[in-house]
C-alpha positions as CSV (number, residue, x, y, z in Angstrom):
1,M,-18.8,-7.2,17.6
2,E,-21.8,-7.2,19.9
3,G,-20.9,-7.0,23.5
4,Q,-17.4,-5.7,22.8
5,E,-16.5,-2.5,24.6
6,K,-15.7,0.4,22.4
7,K,-12.0,1.3,22.4
8,V,-10.0,3.7,20.3
9,I,-7.1,2.1,18.4
10,Q,-4.0,4.2,17.9
11,F,-1.5,3.7,15.1
12,K,1.4,6.1,14.2
13,G,-0.2,8.9,16.2
14,K,-3.7,8.6,14.6
15,E,-6.8,7.3,16.3
16,Y,-9.2,4.8,14.8
17,P,-12.6,3.8,16.1
18,C,-12.1,0.1,15.3
19,C,-9.7,-2.4,13.7
20,A,-11.5,-2.3,10.3
21,S,-11.2,1.5,10.3
22,L,-7.4,1.2,11.0
23,T,-7.0,-1.3,8.2
24,M,-8.9,0.8,5.7
25,G,-7.1,3.9,6.9
26,I,-3.8,2.4,5.9
27,I,-4.7,0.5,2.7
28,G,-7.9,2.3,1.7
29,G,-8.4,4.5,-1.3
30,K,-8.2,3.9,-5.0
31,W,-4.5,3.3,-5.3
32,K,-2.8,2.0,-2.2
33,T,-4.0,-1.5,-2.5
34,V,-3.2,-1.5,-6.2
35,I,0.4,-0.4,-5.4
36,L,0.7,-3.1,-2.7
37,Y,-0.7,-5.7,-5.2
38,H,2.0,-4.9,-7.7
39,L,4.8,-4.9,-5.1
40,M,3.8,-8.3,-3.9
41,S,5.9,-9.9,-6.6
42,G,9.0,-8.0,-5.7
43,K,10.8,-4.7,-6.0
44,L,9.8,-2.2,-8.8
45,R,11.3,1.0,-10.0
46,Y,9.1,4.0,-9.9
47,N,8.6,4.0,-13.7
48,E,7.9,0.2,-13.8
49,L,5.2,0.8,-11.1
50,R,3.8,3.7,-13.1
51,K,3.5,1.6,-16.2
52,T,1.4,-1.0,-14.3
53,M,-1.1,1.7,-13.4
54,P,-1.3,4.0,-16.5
55,T,-4.4,5.9,-15.3
56,V,-2.8,7.1,-12.1
57,T,-1.2,10.6,-12.1
58,E,2.4,11.0,-11.2
59,R,1.4,13.3,-8.3
60,T,-1.1,10.7,-6.9
61,L,1.3,7.9,-7.2
62,S,4.0,9.8,-5.5
63,L,1.7,10.8,-2.6
64,Q,0.4,7.3,-2.2
65,L,3.9,5.8,-2.1
66,K,4.9,8.4,0.4
67,A,1.9,7.5,2.6
68,L,2.7,3.8,2.4
69,E,6.3,4.5,3.3
70,E,5.3,6.7,6.3
71,D,3.0,3.8,7.5
72,G,5.9,1.4,7.3
73,L,4.5,-0.7,4.5
74,V,7.0,0.2,1.7
75,I,10.7,0.9,1.6
76,R,12.0,3.5,-0.9
77,K,15.6,3.0,-1.9
78,V,17.4,5.6,-4.0
79,Y,20.5,4.8,-6.0
80,N,22.2,8.1,-6.8
81,K,25.7,7.2,-7.8
82,K,25.1,8.8,-11.2
83,P,22.2,10.5,-12.9
84,P,19.5,9.7,-13.6
85,L,18.4,8.7,-10.2
86,K,17.1,5.2,-9.8
87,V,14.4,4.7,-7.2
88,E,13.1,1.3,-6.2
89,Y,10.1,0.3,-4.0
90,T,9.7,-2.9,-2.0
91,L,7.3,-4.2,0.7
92,T,8.7,-4.2,4.2
93,D,8.2,-7.2,6.4
94,F,5.2,-5.3,7.9
95,G,3.9,-4.7,4.4
96,K,4.2,-8.4,3.6
97,T,1.7,-9.2,6.4
98,L,-1.0,-7.6,4.1
99,I,-0.3,-10.1,1.3
100,P,-3.1,-12.5,2.3
101,I,-5.6,-9.6,2.5
102,I,-4.6,-8.2,-0.9
103,E,-4.7,-11.7,-2.5
104,S,-8.2,-12.1,-1.1
105,I,-9.3,-8.7,-2.5
106,A,-7.8,-9.6,-5.9
107,E,-9.5,-13.0,-5.9
108,W,-12.9,-11.4,-5.1
109,G,-12.4,-9.0,-7.9
110,D,-11.7,-11.9,-10.3
111,K,-14.8,-13.7,-9.2
112,V,-17.2,-10.8,-9.6
113,S,-15.7,-9.9,-13.0
114,E,-16.5,-13.3,-14.5
């Protein structure tokens, strides 16, 4: 870090002062990493995802999923052949690049909770 020149990083039209800021801008907050953690094992329907996080509000979950989709980390697939609508979420290939980071975060959480 010392001796590196300061440069602004751009991602999806937003500017970040450093690479750590970019990463936290994408996965930071209370719920994004939790959502990504649950999607690591495969696709989940909206209600299945909601059940894994009972304390998140529907509004917050919807907003966070939308942000993850806009950043290219999650794919939202809607099946609307007949009601009720079925919506599934999966990690994109880009989203899967975060799996080692999310696994490290989860392992750290396990260690400090012992």
